[in-house]
mmCIF file of the N, C-alpha and C atoms, coordinates in Angstrom:
data_MODEL
# 
_entry.id   MODEL 
# 
loop_
_atom_site.group_PDB 
_atom_site.id 
_atom_site.type_symbol 
_atom_site.label_atom_id 
_atom_site.label_alt_id 
_atom_site.label_comp_id 
_atom_site.label_asym_id 
_atom_site.label_entity_id 
_atom_site.label_seq_id 
_atom_site.pdbx_PDB_ins_code 
_atom_site.Cartn_x 
_atom_site.Cartn_y 
_atom_site.Cartn_z 
_atom_site.occupancy 
_atom_site.B_iso_or_equiv 
_atom_site.pdbx_formal_charge 
_atom_site.auth_seq_id 
_atom_site.auth_comp_id 
_atom_site.auth_asym_id 
_atom_site.auth_atom_id 
_atom_site.pdbx_PDB_model_num 
ATOM 1   N N  . MET A 1 1  ? -65.165 28.698 29.832  1.00 0.00 ? 1  MET A N  1 
ATOM 2   C CA . MET A 1 1  ? -65.281 29.159 28.466  1.00 0.00 ? 1  MET A CA 1 
ATOM 3   C C  . MET A 1 1  ? -66.106 30.442 28.468  1.00 0.00 ? 1  MET A C  1 
ATOM 4   N N  . THR A 1 2  ? -65.640 31.423 27.696  1.00 0.00 ? 2  THR A N  1 
ATOM 5   C CA . THR A 1 2  ? -66.383 32.674 27.638  1.00 0.00 ? 2  THR A CA 1 
ATOM 6   C C  . THR A 1 2  ? -67.661 32.488 26.830  1.00 0.00 ? 2  THR A C  1 
ATOM 7   N N  . GLU A 1 3  ? -68.576 33.420 27.007  1.00 0.00 ? 3  GLU A N  1 
ATOM 8   C CA . GLU A 1 3  ? -69.846 33.366 26.275  1.00 0.00 ? 3  GLU A CA 1 
ATOM 9   C C  . GLU A 1 3  ? -69.611 33.463 24.763  1.00 0.00 ? 3  GLU A C  1 
ATOM 10  N N  . LEU A 1 4  ? -68.672 34.308 24.374  1.00 0.00 ? 4  LEU A N  1 
ATOM 11  C CA . LEU A 1 4  ? -68.393 34.469 22.947  1.00 0.00 ? 4  LEU A CA 1 
ATOM 12  C C  . LEU A 1 4  ? -67.815 33.186 22.351  1.00 0.00 ? 4  LEU A C  1 
ATOM 13  N N  . LEU A 1 5  ? -66.894 32.542 23.069  1.00 0.00 ? 5  LEU A N  1 
ATOM 14  C CA . LEU A 1 5  ? -66.324 31.295 22.572  1.00 0.00 ? 5  LEU A CA 1 
ATOM 15  C C  . LEU A 1 5  ? -67.393 30.208 22.516  1.00 0.00 ? 5  LEU A C  1 
ATOM 16  N N  . GLU A 1 6  ? -68.254 30.150 23.510  1.00 0.00 ? 6  GLU A N  1 
ATOM 17  C CA . GLU A 1 6  ? -69.356 29.181 23.503  1.00 0.00 ? 6  GLU A CA 1 
ATOM 18  C C  . GLU A 1 6  ? -70.264 29.412 22.292  1.00 0.00 ? 6  GLU A C  1 
ATOM 19  N N  . GLN A 1 7  ? -70.532 30.659 21.984  1.00 0.00 ? 7  GLN A N  1 
ATOM 20  C CA . GLN A 1 7  ? -71.355 30.999 20.825  1.00 0.00 ? 7  GLN A CA 1 
ATOM 21  C C  . GLN A 1 7  ? -70.667 30.550 19.530  1.00 0.00 ? 7  GLN A C  1 
ATOM 22  N N  . ALA A 1 8  ? -69.361 30.758 19.450  1.00 0.00 ? 8  ALA A N  1 
ATOM 23  C CA . ALA A 1 8  ? -68.609 30.341 18.270  1.00 0.00 ? 8  ALA A CA 1 
ATOM 24  C C  . ALA A 1 8  ? -68.635 28.826 18.115  1.00 0.00 ? 8  ALA A C  1 
ATOM 25  N N  . VAL A 1 9  ? -68.494 28.100 19.208  1.00 0.00 ? 9  VAL A N  1 
ATOM 26  C CA . VAL A 1 9  ? -68.520 26.639 19.166  1.00 0.00 ? 9  VAL A CA 1 
ATOM 27  C C  . VAL A 1 9  ? -69.902 26.147 18.728  1.00 0.00 ? 9  VAL A C  1 
ATOM 28  N N  . GLN A 1 10 ? -70.929 26.745 19.249  1.00 0.00 ? 10 GLN A N  1 
ATOM 29  C CA . GLN A 1 10 ? -72.292 26.357 18.858  1.00 0.00 ? 10 GLN A CA 1 
ATOM 30  C C  . GLN A 1 10 ? -72.512 26.589 17.366  1.00 0.00 ? 10 GLN A C  1 
ATOM 31  N N  . THR A 1 11 ? -72.002 27.686 16.865  1.00 0.00 ? 11 THR A N  1 
ATOM 32  C CA . THR A 1 11 ? -72.122 27.989 15.440  1.00 0.00 ? 11 THR A CA 1 
ATOM 33  C C  . THR A 1 11 ? -71.316 26.991 14.611  1.00 0.00 ? 11 THR A C  1 
ATOM 34  N N  . ALA A 1 12 ? -70.108 26.674 15.078  1.00 0.00 ? 12 ALA A N  1 
ATOM 35  C CA . ALA A 1 12 ? -69.243 25.740 14.359  1.00 0.00 ? 12 ALA A CA 1 
ATOM 36  C C  . ALA A 1 12 ? -69.855 24.344 14.294  1.00 0.00 ? 12 ALA A C  1 
ATOM 37  N N  . ARG A 1 13 ? -70.596 23.956 15.307  1.00 0.00 ? 13 ARG A N  1 
ATOM 38  C CA . ARG A 1 13 ? -71.221 22.625 15.311  1.00 0.00 ? 13 ARG A CA 1 
ATOM 39  C C  . ARG A 1 13 ? -72.183 22.430 14.151  1.00 0.00 ? 13 ARG A C  1 
ATOM 40  N N  . LYS A 1 14 ? -72.700 23.508 13.604  1.00 0.00 ? 14 LYS A N  1 
ATOM 41  C CA . LYS A 1 14 ? -73.658 23.439 12.502  1.00 0.00 ? 14 LYS A CA 1 
ATOM 42  C C  . LYS A 1 14 ? -72.971 23.353 11.138  1.00 0.00 ? 14 LYS A C  1 
ATOM 43  N N  . LEU A 1 15 ? -71.660 23.514 11.118  1.00 0.00 ? 15 LEU A N  1 
ATOM 44  C CA . LEU A 1 15 ? -70.914 23.491 9.863   1.00 0.00 ? 15 LEU A CA 1 
ATOM 45  C C  . LEU A 1 15 ? -70.593 22.056 9.452   1.00 0.00 ? 15 LEU A C  1 
ATOM 46  N N  . PRO A 1 16 ? -70.296 21.858 8.174   1.00 0.00 ? 16 PRO A N  1 
ATOM 47  C CA . PRO A 1 16 ? -69.860 20.527 7.725   1.00 0.00 ? 16 PRO A CA 1 
ATOM 48  C C  . PRO A 1 16 ? -68.578 20.112 8.452   1.00 0.00 ? 16 PRO A C  1 
ATOM 49  N N  . ALA A 1 17 ? -68.356 18.803 8.559   1.00 0.00 ? 17 ALA A N  1 
ATOM 50  C CA . ALA A 1 17 ? -67.222 18.261 9.306   1.00 0.00 ? 17 ALA A CA 1 
ATOM 51  C C  . ALA A 1 17 ? -65.888 18.834 8.827   1.00 0.00 ? 17 ALA A C  1 
ATOM 52  N N  . GLU A 1 18 ? -65.718 18.974 7.520   1.00 0.00 ? 18 GLU A N  1 
ATOM 53  C CA . GLU A 1 18 ? -64.455 19.496 6.985   1.00 0.00 ? 18 GLU A CA 1 
ATOM 54  C C  . GLU A 1 18 ? -64.182 20.911 7.479   1.00 0.00 ? 18 GLU A C  1 
ATOM 55  N N  . MET A 1 19 ? -65.207 21.745 7.511   1.00 0.00 ? 19 MET A N  1 
ATOM 56  C CA . MET A 1 19 ? -65.036 23.117 8.005   1.00 0.00 ? 19 MET A CA 1 
ATOM 57  C C  . MET A 1 19 ? -64.782 23.123 9.507   1.00 0.00 ? 19 MET A C  1 
ATOM 58  N N  . GLN A 1 20 ? -65.427 22.210 10.237  1.00 0.00 ? 20 GLN A N  1 
ATOM 59  C CA . GLN A 1 20 ? -65.184 22.117 11.668  1.00 0.00 ? 20 GLN A CA 1 
ATOM 60  C C  . GLN A 1 20 ? -63.724 21.759 11.935  1.00 0.00 ? 20 GLN A C  1 
ATOM 61  N N  . ASP A 1 21 ? -63.199 20.814 11.161  1.00 0.00 ? 21 ASP A N  1 
ATOM 62  C CA . ASP A 1 21 ? -61.797 20.434 11.334  1.00 0.00 ? 21 ASP A CA 1 
ATOM 63  C C  . ASP A 1 21 ? -60.862 21.597 11.023  1.00 0.00 ? 21 ASP A C  1 
ATOM 64  N N  . GLU A 1 22 ? -61.167 22.348 9.995   1.00 0.00 ? 22 GLU A N  1 
ATOM 65  C CA . GLU A 1 22 ? -60.327 23.500 9.645   1.00 0.00 ? 22 GLU A CA 1 
ATOM 66  C C  . GLU A 1 22 ? -60.340 24.534 10.769  1.00 0.00 ? 22 GLU A C  1 
ATOM 67  N N  . LEU A 1 23 ? -61.507 24.811 11.306  1.00 0.00 ? 23 LEU A N  1 
ATOM 68  C CA . LEU A 1 23 ? -61.602 25.744 12.439  1.00 0.00 ? 23 LEU A CA 1 
ATOM 69  C C  . LEU A 1 23 ? -60.829 25.217 13.648  1.00 0.00 ? 23 LEU A C  1 
ATOM 70  N N  . ALA A 1 24 ? -60.927 23.927 13.897  1.00 0.00 ? 24 ALA A N  1 
ATOM 71  C CA . ALA A 1 24 ? -60.204 23.338 15.031  1.00 0.00 ? 24 ALA A CA 1 
ATOM 72  C C  . ALA A 1 24 ? -58.701 23.494 14.851  1.00 0.00 ? 24 ALA A C  1 
ATOM 73  N N  . ARG A 1 25 ? -58.215 23.247 13.625  1.00 0.00 ? 25 ARG A N  1 
ATOM 74  C CA . ARG A 1 25 ? -56.774 23.416 13.377  1.00 0.00 ? 25 ARG A CA 1 
ATOM 75  C C  . ARG A 1 25 ? -56.348 24.859 13.602  1.00 0.00 ? 25 ARG A C  1 
ATOM 76  N N  . LEU A 1 26 ? -57.150 25.793 13.131  1.00 0.00 ? 26 LEU A N  1 
ATOM 77  C CA . LEU A 1 26 ? -56.818 27.208 13.316  1.00 0.00 ? 26 LEU A CA 1 
ATOM 78  C C  . LEU A 1 26 ? -56.811 27.582 14.794  1.00 0.00 ? 26 LEU A C  1 
ATOM 79  N N  . MET A 1 27 ? -57.786 27.112 15.535  1.00 0.00 ? 27 MET A N  1 
ATOM 80  C CA . MET A 1 27 ? -57.839 27.413 16.967  1.00 0.00 ? 27 MET A CA 1 
ATOM 81  C C  . MET A 1 27 ? -56.636 26.829 17.697  1.00 0.00 ? 27 MET A C  1 
ATOM 82  N N  . LEU A 1 28 ? -56.285 25.588 17.373  1.00 0.00 ? 28 LEU A N  1 
ATOM 83  C CA . LEU A 1 28 ? -55.142 24.958 18.028  1.00 0.00 ? 28 LEU A CA 1 
ATOM 84  C C  . LEU A 1 28 ? -53.840 25.680 17.691  1.00 0.00 ? 28 LEU A C  1 
ATOM 85  N N  . THR A 1 29 ? -53.712 26.096 16.466  1.00 0.00 ? 29 THR A N  1 
ATOM 86  C CA . THR A 1 29 ? -52.519 26.850 16.074  1.00 0.00 ? 29 THR A CA 1 
ATOM 87  C C  . THR A 1 29 ? -52.476 28.183 16.808  1.00 0.00 ? 29 THR A C  1 
ATOM 88  N N  . TYR A 1 30 ? -53.589 28.870 16.842  1.00 0.00 ? 30 TYR A N  1 
ATOM 89  C CA . TYR A 1 30 ? -53.648 30.164 17.522  1.00 0.00 ? 30 TYR A CA 1 
ATOM 90  C C  . TYR A 1 30 ? -53.331 30.019 19.006  1.00 0.00 ? 30 TYR A C  1 
ATOM 91  N N  . ALA A 1 31 ? -53.783 28.929 19.594  1.00 0.00 ? 31 ALA A N  1 
ATOM 92  C CA . ALA A 1 31 ? -53.553 28.699 21.020  1.00 0.00 ? 31 ALA A CA 1 
ATOM 93  C C  . ALA A 1 31 ? -52.156 28.145 21.294  1.00 0.00 ? 31 ALA A C  1 
ATOM 94  N N  . GLY A 1 32 ? -51.377 27.900 20.231  1.00 0.00 ? 32 GLY A N  1 
ATOM 95  C CA . GLY A 1 32 ? -50.016 27.435 20.413  1.00 0.00 ? 32 GLY A CA 1 
ATOM 96  C C  . GLY A 1 32 ? -49.889 25.949 20.662  1.00 0.00 ? 32 GLY A C  1 
ATOM 97  N N  . ARG A 1 33 ? -50.906 25.184 20.368  1.00 0.00 ? 33 ARG A N  1 
ATOM 98  C CA . ARG A 1 33 ? -50.883 23.745 20.620  1.00 0.00 ? 33 ARG A CA 1 
ATOM 99  C C  . ARG A 1 33 ? -50.520 22.927 19.393  1.00 0.00 ? 33 ARG A C  1 
ATOM 100 N N  . ASP A 1 34 ? -50.616 23.526 18.229  1.00 0.00 ? 34 ASP A N  1 
ATOM 101 C CA . ASP A 1 34 ? -50.383 22.788 16.989  1.00 0.00 ? 34 ASP A CA 1 
ATOM 102 C C  . ASP A 1 34 ? -49.684 23.737 16.029  1.00 0.00 ? 34 ASP A C  1 
ATOM 103 N N  . ALA A 1 35 ? -48.570 23.326 15.479  1.00 0.00 ? 35 ALA A N  1 
ATOM 104 C CA . ALA A 1 35 ? -47.778 24.213 14.635  1.00 0.00 ? 35 ALA A CA 1 
ATOM 105 C C  . ALA A 1 35 ? -48.230 24.242 13.183  1.00 0.00 ? 35 ALA A C  1 
ATOM 106 N N  . GLN A 1 36 ? -48.935 23.228 12.726  1.00 0.00 ? 36 GLN A N  1 
ATOM 107 C CA . GLN A 1 36 ? -49.263 23.150 11.315  1.00 0.00 ? 36 GLN A CA 1 
ATOM 108 C C  . GLN A 1 36 ? -50.749 23.386 11.092  1.00 0.00 ? 36 GLN A C  1 
ATOM 109 N N  . VAL A 1 37 ? -51.077 24.373 10.256  1.00 0.00 ? 37 VAL A N  1 
ATOM 110 C CA . VAL A 1 37 ? -52.464 24.696 9.964   1.00 0.00 ? 37 VAL A CA 1 
ATOM 111 C C  . VAL A 1 37 ? -52.967 23.862 8.788   1.00 0.00 ? 37 VAL A C  1 
ATOM 112 N N  . ILE A 1 38 ? -52.143 23.693 7.786   1.00 0.00 ? 38 ILE A N  1 
ATOM 113 C CA . ILE A 1 38 ? -52.538 22.926 6.605   1.00 0.00 ? 38 ILE A CA 1 
ATOM 114 C C  . ILE A 1 38 ? -51.430 21.940 6.246   1.00 0.00 ? 38 ILE A C  1 
ATOM 115 N N  . ASP A 1 39 ? -51.813 20.914 5.556   1.00 0.00 ? 39 ASP A N  1 
ATOM 116 C CA . ASP A 1 39 ? -50.847 19.943 5.064   1.00 0.00 ? 39 ASP A CA 1 
ATOM 117 C C  . ASP A 1 39 ? -50.451 20.329 3.653   1.00 0.00 ? 39 ASP A C  1 
ATOM 118 N N  . LEU A 1 40 ? -49.165 20.464 3.408   1.00 0.00 ? 40 LEU A N  1 
ATOM 119 C CA . LEU A 1 40 ? -48.666 20.800 2.083   1.00 0.00 ? 40 LEU A CA 1 
ATOM 120 C C  . LEU A 1 40 ? -48.237 19.543 1.350   1.00 0.00 ? 40 LEU A C  1 
ATOM 121 N N  . THR A 1 41 ? -48.463 19.553 0.043   1.00 0.00 ? 41 THR A N  1 
ATOM 122 C CA . THR A 1 41 ? -47.926 18.477 -0.774  1.00 0.00 ? 41 THR A CA 1 
ATOM 123 C C  . THR A 1 41 ? -46.418 18.709 -0.883  1.00 0.00 ? 41 THR A C  1 
ATOM 124 N N  . PRO A 1 42 ? -45.655 17.706 -1.285  1.00 0.00 ? 42 PRO A N  1 
ATOM 125 C CA . PRO A 1 42 ? -44.216 17.916 -1.460  1.00 0.00 ? 42 PRO A CA 1 
ATOM 126 C C  . PRO A 1 42 ? -43.919 19.056 -2.448  1.00 0.00 ? 42 PRO A C  1 
ATOM 127 N N  . GLU A 1 43 ? -44.710 19.160 -3.499  1.00 0.00 ? 43 GLU A N  1 
ATOM 128 C CA . GLU A 1 43 ? -44.509 20.240 -4.478  1.00 0.00 ? 43 GLU A CA 1 
ATOM 129 C C  . GLU A 1 43 ? -44.785 21.607 -3.851  1.00 0.00 ? 43 GLU A C  1 
ATOM 130 N N  . GLU A 1 44 ? -45.861 21.714 -3.074  1.00 0.00 ? 44 GLU A N  1 
ATOM 131 C CA . GLU A 1 44 ? -46.189 22.975 -2.416  1.00 0.00 ? 44 GLU A CA 1 
ATOM 132 C C  . GLU A 1 44 ? -45.107 23.360 -1.408  1.00 0.00 ? 44 GLU A C  1 
ATOM 133 N N  . GLU A 1 45 ? -44.602 22.367 -0.685  1.00 0.00 ? 45 GLU A N  1 
ATOM 134 C CA . GLU A 1 45 ? -43.547 22.636 0.288   1.00 0.00 ? 45 GLU A CA 1 
ATOM 135 C C  . GLU A 1 45 ? -42.281 23.136 -0.406  1.00 0.00 ? 45 GLU A C  1 
ATOM 136 N N  . ALA A 1 46 ? -41.932 22.527 -1.547  1.00 0.00 ? 46 ALA A N  1 
ATOM 137 C CA . ALA A 1 46 ? -40.765 22.970 -2.308  1.00 0.00 ? 46 ALA A CA 1 
ATOM 138 C C  . ALA A 1 46 ? -40.967 24.400 -2.818  1.00 0.00 ? 46 ALA A C  1 
ATOM 139 N N  . ASP A 1 47 ? -42.175 24.710 -3.281  1.00 0.00 ? 47 ASP A N  1 
ATOM 140 C CA . ASP A 1 47 ? -42.482 26.066 -3.745  1.00 0.00 ? 47 ASP A CA 1 
ATOM 141 C C  . ASP A 1 47 ? -42.349 27.071 -2.601  1.00 0.00 ? 47 ASP A C  1 
ATOM 142 N N  . LEU A 1 48 ? -42.820 26.697 -1.427  1.00 0.00 ? 48 LEU A N  1 
ATOM 143 C CA . LEU A 1 48 ? -42.733 27.579 -0.265  1.00 0.00 ? 48 LEU A CA 1 
ATOM 144 C C  . LEU A 1 48 ? -41.283 27.827 0.118   1.00 0.00 ? 48 LEU A C  1 
ATOM 145 N N  . ILE A 1 49 ? -40.482 26.780 0.122   1.00 0.00 ? 49 ILE A N  1 
ATOM 146 C CA . ILE A 1 49 ? -39.063 26.920 0.458   1.00 0.00 ? 49 ILE A CA 1 
ATOM 147 C C  . ILE A 1 49 ? -38.378 27.844 -0.546  1.00 0.00 ? 49 ILE A C  1 
ATOM 148 N N  . GLU A 1 50 ? -38.689 27.669 -1.825  1.00 0.00 ? 50 GLU A N  1 
ATOM 149 C CA . GLU A 1 50 ? -38.109 28.543 -2.860  1.00 0.00 ? 50 GLU A CA 1 
ATOM 150 C C  . GLU A 1 50 ? -38.569 29.987 -2.675  1.00 0.00 ? 50 GLU A C  1 
ATOM 151 N N  . ALA A 1 51 ? -39.837 30.191 -2.360  1.00 0.00 ? 51 ALA A N  1 
ATOM 152 C CA . ALA A 1 51 ? -40.349 31.546 -2.141  1.00 0.00 ? 51 ALA A CA 1 
ATOM 153 C C  . ALA A 1 51 ? -39.651 32.205 -0.952  1.00 0.00 ? 51 ALA A C  1 
ATOM 154 N N  . GLN A 1 52 ? -39.419 31.446 0.107   1.00 0.00 ? 52 GLN A N  1 
ATOM 155 C CA . GLN A 1 52 ? -38.721 31.998 1.263   1.00 0.00 ? 52 GLN A CA 1 
ATOM 156 C C  . GLN A 1 52 ? -37.284 32.365 0.909   1.00 0.00 ? 52 GLN A C  1 
ATOM 157 N N  . ALA A 1 53 ? -36.639 31.545 0.089   1.00 0.00 ? 53 ALA A N  1 
ATOM 158 C CA . ALA A 1 53 ? -35.268 31.848 -0.350  1.00 0.00 ? 53 ALA A CA 1 
ATOM 159 C C  . ALA A 1 53 ? -35.257 33.105 -1.215  1.00 0.00 ? 53 ALA A C  1 
ATOM 160 N N  . GLU A 1 54 ? -36.248 33.255 -2.083  1.00 0.00 ? 54 GLU A N  1 
ATOM 161 C CA . GLU A 1 54 ? -36.346 34.461 -2.914  1.00 0.00 ? 54 GLU A CA 1 
ATOM 162 C C  . GLU A 1 54 ? -36.506 35.702 -2.040  1.00 0.00 ? 54 GLU A C  1 
ATOM 163 N N  . MET A 1 55 ? -37.308 35.592 -0.999  1.00 0.00 ? 55 MET A N  1 
ATOM 164 C CA . MET A 1 55 ? -37.502 36.737 -0.104  1.00 0.00 ? 55 MET A CA 1 
ATOM 165 C C  . MET A 1 55 ? -36.199 37.099 0.588   1.00 0.00 ? 55 MET A C  1 
ATOM 166 N N  . LYS A 1 56 ? -35.449 36.104 1.044   1.00 0.00 ? 56 LYS A N  1 
ATOM 167 C CA . LYS A 1 56 ? -34.161 36.374 1.703   1.00 0.00 ? 56 LYS A CA 1 
ATOM 168 C C  . LYS A 1 56 ? -33.188 37.068 0.752   1.00 0.00 ? 56 LYS A C  1 
ATOM 169 N N  . ARG A 1 57 ? -33.249 36.682 -0.540  1.00 0.00 ? 57 ARG A N  1 
ATOM 170 C CA . ARG A 1 57 ? -32.361 37.288 -1.534  1.00 0.00 ? 57 ARG A CA 1 
ATOM 171 C C  . ARG A 1 57 ? -32.857 38.663 -1.981  1.00 0.00 ? 57 ARG A C  1 
ATOM 172 N N  . GLY A 1 58 ? -34.077 38.998 -1.627  1.00 0.00 ? 58 GLY A N  1 
ATOM 173 C CA . GLY A 1 58 ? -34.648 40.273 -2.051  1.00 0.00 ? 58 GLY A CA 1 
ATOM 174 C C  . GLY A 1 58 ? -35.196 40.236 -3.464  1.00 0.00 ? 58 GLY A C  1 
ATOM 175 N N  . ASP A 1 59 ? -35.503 39.048 -3.944  1.00 0.00 ? 59 ASP A N  1 
ATOM 176 C CA . ASP A 1 59 ? -36.057 38.891 -5.288  1.00 0.00 ? 59 ASP A CA 1 
ATOM 177 C C  . ASP A 1 59 ? -37.558 39.145 -5.263  1.00 0.00 ? 59 ASP A C  1 
ATOM 178 N N  . PHE A 1 60 ? -37.931 40.399 -5.478  1.00 0.00 ? 60 PHE A N  1 
ATOM 179 C CA . PHE A 1 60 ? -39.339 40.773 -5.483  1.00 0.00 ? 60 PHE A CA 1 
ATOM 180 C C  . PHE A 1 60 ? -39.715 41.325 -6.848  1.00 0.00 ? 60 PHE A C  1 
ATOM 181 N N  . ALA A 1 61 ? -40.994 41.241 -7.169  1.00 0.00 ? 61 ALA A N  1 
ATOM 182 C CA . ALA A 1 61 ? -41.482 41.801 -8.424  1.00 0.00 ? 61 ALA A CA 1 
ATOM 183 C C  . ALA A 1 61 ? -41.337 43.317 -8.388  1.00 0.00 ? 61 ALA A C  1 
ATOM 184 N N  . THR A 1 62 ? -41.047 43.890 -9.553  1.00 0.00 ? 62 THR A N  1 
ATOM 185 C CA . THR A 1 62 ? -40.962 45.350 -9.652  1.00 0.00 ? 62 THR A CA 1 
ATOM 186 C C  . THR A 1 62 ? -42.385 45.916 -9.653  1.00 0.00 ? 62 THR A C  1 
ATOM 187 N N  . ASP A 1 63 ? -42.497 47.213 -9.446  1.00 0.00 ? 63 ASP A N  1 
ATOM 188 C CA . ASP A 1 63 ? -43.808 47.857 -9.495  1.00 0.00 ? 63 ASP A CA 1 
ATOM 189 C C  . ASP A 1 63 ? -44.463 47.641 -10.854 1.00 0.00 ? 63 ASP A C  1 
ATOM 190 N N  . ASP A 1 64 ? -43.687 47.699 -11.918 1.00 0.00 ? 64 ASP A N  1 
ATOM 191 C CA . ASP A 1 64 ? -44.233 47.497 -13.266 1.00 0.00 ? 64 ASP A CA 1 
ATOM 192 C C  . ASP A 1 64 ? -44.751 46.070 -13.445 1.00 0.00 ? 64 ASP A C  1 
ATOM 193 N N  . GLU A 1 65 ? -44.040 45.085 -12.906 1.00 0.00 ? 65 GLU A N  1 
ATOM 194 C CA . GLU A 1 65 ? -44.487 43.692 -12.998 1.00 0.00 ? 65 GLU A CA 1 
ATOM 195 C C  . GLU A 1 65 ? -45.780 43.479 -12.228 1.00 0.00 ? 65 GLU A C  1 
ATOM 196 N N  . VAL A 1 66 ? -45.878 44.060 -11.063 1.00 0.00 ? 66 VAL A N  1 
ATOM 197 C CA . VAL A 1 66 ? -47.100 43.960 -10.268 1.00 0.00 ? 66 VAL A CA 1 
ATOM 198 C C  . VAL A 1 66 ? -48.254 44.627 -10.996 1.00 0.00 ? 66 VAL A C  1 
ATOM 199 N N  . GLU A 1 67 ? -48.014 45.797 -11.529 1.00 0.00 ? 67 GLU A N  1 
ATOM 200 C CA . GLU A 1 67 ? -49.056 46.526 -12.260 1.00 0.00 ? 67 GLU A CA 1 
ATOM 201 C C  . GLU A 1 67 ? -49.535 45.730 -13.472 1.00 0.00 ? 67 GLU A C  1 
ATOM 202 N N  . ALA A 1 68 ? -48.616 45.076 -14.176 1.00 0.00 ? 68 ALA A N  1 
ATOM 203 C CA . ALA A 1 68 ? -48.988 44.278 -15.351 1.00 0.00 ? 68 ALA A CA 1 
ATOM 204 C C  . ALA A 1 68 ? -49.937 43.146 -14.964 1.00 0.00 ? 68 ALA A C  1 
ATOM 205 N N  . VAL A 1 69 ? -49.681 42.510 -13.839 1.00 0.00 ? 69 VAL A N  1 
ATOM 206 C CA . VAL A 1 69 ? -50.552 41.419 -13.386 1.00 0.00 ? 69 VAL A CA 1 
ATOM 207 C C  . VAL A 1 69 ? -51.896 41.972 -12.931 1.00 0.00 ? 69 VAL A C  1 
ATOM 208 N N  . LEU A 1 70 ? -51.882 43.018 -12.115 1.00 0.00 ? 70 LEU A N  1 
ATOM 209 C CA . LEU A 1 70 ? -53.126 43.569 -11.586 1.00 0.00 ? 70 LEU A CA 1 
ATOM 210 C C  . LEU A 1 70 ? -54.008 44.154 -12.680 1.00 0.00 ? 70 LEU A C  1 
ATOM 211 N N  . SER A 1 71 ? -53.405 44.702 -13.705 1.00 0.00 ? 71 SER A N  1 
ATOM 212 C CA . SER A 1 71 ? -54.182 45.330 -14.772 1.00 0.00 ? 71 SER A CA 1 
ATOM 213 C C  . SER A 1 71 ? -55.073 44.319 -15.502 1.00 0.00 ? 71 SER A C  1 
ATOM 214 N N  . ARG A 1 72 ? -54.703 43.066 -15.472 1.00 0.00 ? 72 ARG A N  1 
ATOM 215 C CA . ARG A 1 72 ? -55.519 42.016 -16.121 1.00 0.00 ? 72 ARG A CA 1 
ATOM 216 C C  . ARG A 1 72 ? -56.837 41.797 -15.391 1.00 0.00 ? 72 ARG A C  1 
ATOM 217 N N  . PHE A 1 73 ? -56.917 42.188 -14.135 1.00 0.00 ? 73 PHE A N  1 
ATOM 218 C CA . PHE A 1 73 ? -58.112 41.914 -13.333 1.00 0.00 ? 73 PHE A CA 1 
ATOM 219 C C  . PHE A 1 73 ? -58.974 43.140 -13.108 1.00 0.00 ? 73 PHE A C  1 
ATOM 220 N N  . ARG A 1 74 ? -58.540 44.261 -13.586 1.00 0.00 ? 74 ARG A N  1 
ATOM 221 C CA . ARG A 1 74 ? -59.337 45.488 -13.433 1.00 0.00 ? 74 ARG A CA 1 
ATOM 222 C C  . ARG A 1 74 ? -60.386 45.575 -14.517 1.00 0.00 ? 74 ARG A C  1 
ATOM 223 N N  . LEU A 1 75 ? -61.506 46.139 -14.156 1.00 0.00 ? 75 LEU A N  1 
ATOM 224 C CA . LEU A 1 75 ? -62.590 46.335 -15.137 1.00 0.00 ? 75 LEU A CA 1 
ATOM 225 C C  . LEU A 1 75 ? -62.411 47.591 -15.924 1.00 0.00 ? 75 LEU A C  1 
# 
């Protein structure tokens, strides 16, 4: 284990268990050992599938639609 990875592990040990598990999932995914980073609810999975289909069809927001949404958050 490299010194940097050892340092990261030592730091992670001080985190709450839930955060440690999230980091572990991310590391395993990055290392190619685990394909799923998060668990989706059936509704979230359906939304994701629909979003992917929209992307394939080229259904994207127009510049005006994006600007309308972003303008609500500007000061």
